[in-house]
N, C-alpha and C positions, 0 to 999 in steps of 0.2 A: 504494499500499499503505499502511497505517496505521503511524504511528510506534510502535515497540514500547513506549516509555513511555506513550503514551496508551492503549495496549492494556492495560498493567498497571494503570492507573487505572481504566478501565472494568471490568476484571475485578475489582479490589478493590471497587468499589461493589456489582457484582452478587453477589459473594461475601459482602460485610459488611452489606449492608442488606436485612432480611428482605422478601421478597415483590416484589423488583426483577426486572423482565424485561429483558434485554438483547437486543439484535437485531444480529447479525453479518452483514455483506454481503462475500461472497467476491469475489475477482477476477473470476471467471467469471460473476458475477450471482446466483448462488444465495444465498438468505438463510438463516441459522440462527437458531433462538429458543433462548435460554438462560434457563431458569427453574427453580425448585424444585418447584413444584406446578402444572404446567400439562401436560396431555395431548399439547398440540402442540409441547412442547419437544423440540428435538434433543439437548441437552445441559443438564445441571444445573450450577449455579454452581461446584460442586467439580470436574466433568469439565472446565469451561473453564479453571479455575485450573491444574489438572494439565497440560492442553495448553499453556498459556503457559509453564509451567515446564520443559517438556521442553528438554534441551539439544540444540543443533544437532549433527548427525551428517553426515558427508560422504556426499553423494548422496542423502540422505533429506530429504522435504519435511514440514515441520511444519505444523499447522493455522495456527499464528500467522503463517507466511509466506504464507498464501494470502488473508488477511483485508485488504480494501480500506478498510472503515469499520466502526465499531462505535458504538453508541449506547444510552444507558439508554431502553428503550422504554416501560415501564410501571412503576409504583410510586413515582415520583418525578417532581415537575414540574420541568422545566428551566427555570433562571431565566436562564441565559447563562453564560457565562465559567466553566463548570465548577462551578456552585453549583446545588444542587437543594433543592426544598421538599417538605415532607411534613408533614401533620398527624399528631401521634403520641398515644399514650395520656397522656403527661406534658405535651403541649402542642405549639405549633408547633416544627417542627424545620427546621434547614438542614443539608444534607449536602454534603460534597466529599471528594475523595481527593487525597492529595499523595505525591510521591516521598520525602518527608522522613521520617527516623524518629521514633519517638515521643518520644525524650529532646530532640531539637532542636526538635520541635513544641510540646512543653509549655513550654519556656523562651519561645518566641515568643508563645504564647497569653497567657502572664502579662503581656505588655506591652501589651495591649489598650488604646488610648487612648480608647474609647467610654466614656462615663460611665454605668454602670448599676450598681444596687445589687449587692452581692457575690452574694447567693443567687437573684437573679432569672433567671441563666442557668447552664446547666452545658454543659461541652464534654465528650463521650465520645470517647476515641481508641482505635481499633482497628487496631494495627499487624500487618502481615504481613511478617515479615522475610524470608521465602523470595521473595515477589513484589516486595519492596522498595517497598512502598506502604502508606500509612495511611490508613484511613477516619476522617473526623471528622463528628460530629453534634454541632451545637449547638442546645440546647433552650431555649426561653423557658419557665421554670418558673411565671411569673405573667402574667396578661393584660397588665399594665402593662409588661411587658418586651418583648412582641411588637412594640412601636413601633420599638425599636432593634435587633431580631434581625437584620433584613437588613443594617444598618450593621456590626454586629459580624461576622456571617458574610462579608460582602464585604471587610472589612478582613482577616480571618483568611486567607482564600484569596489574597488579593493579596499579604499578607506571605509566605506560603508560596511563592507563585510567584516572587517576587523572590529569597528565599533559594535556591530550586532553581537559578535561572539563576546567582547568585552562586557556588554550589557547583560548578556546571558549568564556570564560568569559572575557578575555582581549580584544578579538576582538569586543565583544558586548559593552564594556564600551568605546572603542575607536571610536564608531560610533557616 
């Protein structure tokens, strides 16, 4: 079965990135397509989000408890490590989702050590408080910035992963 945190991240990407298709594989082998504008979709992104947010009830099986695997299937190119590529109207984009909230994320992104001109890239942050995930899009606003986009995005997702692990360790120690 897929880790619930991973499912929340995939759900956040499917819900937060326009045009993305997510494929869910159930424990019994059935595949579900999640997309906003596809006739073959079994769920739309809002329905998946709602299913992930359903609280557990004694004796009831939730959809999320039957998912063995989930992946971004279309709309983003998987670069590995949770980082995705897409060409957008404003320029090249890199997307990822994190379990960090938007306040912590903003502080982290401000510390980026990659040397790029201030206005050459922008970071868009889409928090989903209920889901407990934040979707991040880093855009190269100028062709010269594209050369540094992967370095900035890789640094950003890496620092988010470290902070997620440190936060989980702190929570464990405080128990």
